[in-house]
C-alpha positions as CSV (number, residue, x, y, z in Angstrom):
1,M,-21.5,24.9,-1.9
2,S,-25.0,26.3,-1.0
3,Y,-28.5,25.4,-2.7
4,E,-28.7,28.7,-4.2
5,Q,-25.0,28.6,-5.5
6,A,-25.4,25.2,-7.1
7,R,-28.7,26.1,-8.5
8,D,-27.6,29.3,-10.2
9,E,-24.2,27.6,-11.7
10,L,-26.8,25.0,-12.9
11,I,-29.0,27.4,-14.8
12,A,-25.8,29.1,-16.3
13,V,-24.7,25.6,-17.4
14,V,-28.7,24.6,-19.0
15,Q,-28.2,28.3,-20.6
16,K,-24.7,27.2,-22.4
17,L,-26.0,23.9,-23.6
18,E,-29.6,25.3,-24.6
19,S,-27.1,28.1,-26.8
20,G,-25.5,25.1,-28.8
21,G,-22.1,26.9,-29.3
22,A,-20.0,24.8,-27.3
23,S,-17.9,21.6,-28.7
24,L,-18.9,18.1,-28.0
25,S,-16.1,17.9,-25.5
26,E,-17.1,21.1,-23.7
27,S,-20.8,20.5,-24.1
28,L,-20.0,16.8,-22.3
29,A,-18.1,18.3,-19.7
30,L,-20.9,20.8,-18.8
31,W,-23.3,18.1,-18.8
32,E,-21.2,16.6,-16.3
33,R,-20.9,19.4,-14.0
34,G,-24.6,20.0,-14.3
35,E,-25.2,16.3,-13.2
36,K,-23.0,17.5,-10.1
37,L,-25.3,20.4,-9.6
38,A,-28.2,18.9,-9.6
39,D,-27.3,16.0,-7.2
40,I,-26.2,19.3,-5.0
41,C,-29.5,20.7,-5.1
42,Q,-31.2,17.3,-4.9
43,A,-29.2,16.8,-1.5
44,W,-30.1,20.0,-0.3
45,L,-33.8,19.3,-1.2
46,D,-34.0,15.9,0.4
47,G,-31.9,17.6,3.7
48,A,-35.0,20.1,4.0
49,R,-38.1,17.6,3.3
50,A,-36.4,15.7,6.1
51,R,-36.1,18.2,8.6
52,I,-39.7,19.2,7.7
53,D,-40.9,15.8,8.3
54,A,-39.1,15.7,11.7
55,A,-40.8,18.9,12.7
56,R,-44.3,18.1,12.1
57,S,-43.7,14.5,13.2
58,G,-42.2,16.1,16.1
59,A,-45.4,18.5,16.3
60,T,-47.9,15.8,16.3
61,G,-46.0,13.8,18.9
62,T,-47.0,10.6,16.7
63,G,-43.7,9.6,15.2
64,T,-45.3,10.3,11.5
65,P,-45.6,13.0,9.3
66,D,-48.8,14.8,10.0
67,R,-50.4,14.5,6.4
68,G,-53.6,16.1,7.1
69,P,-57.4,15.0,7.3
70,D,-58.0,12.1,5.2
71,R,-59.6,13.4,1.8
72,S,-60.9,10.2,0.2
73,A,-63.6,9.9,2.3
74,P,-66.5,11.0,0.7
């Protein structure tokens, strides 16, 4: 399942839960589905972050992500 598919289905699940018209049993099933969809979305986001970090680290040649200049110094 793509990130977009999981996100769109998760939005629909949240809307159904927020509408309040579902039975307790249906609400629990929706909640469980929402948790699975959220995990799928998070896995996609984690993968994207890892790819960005790897690309940045390769671009700087330092082996660590380039975080830019230290802005804590006066």
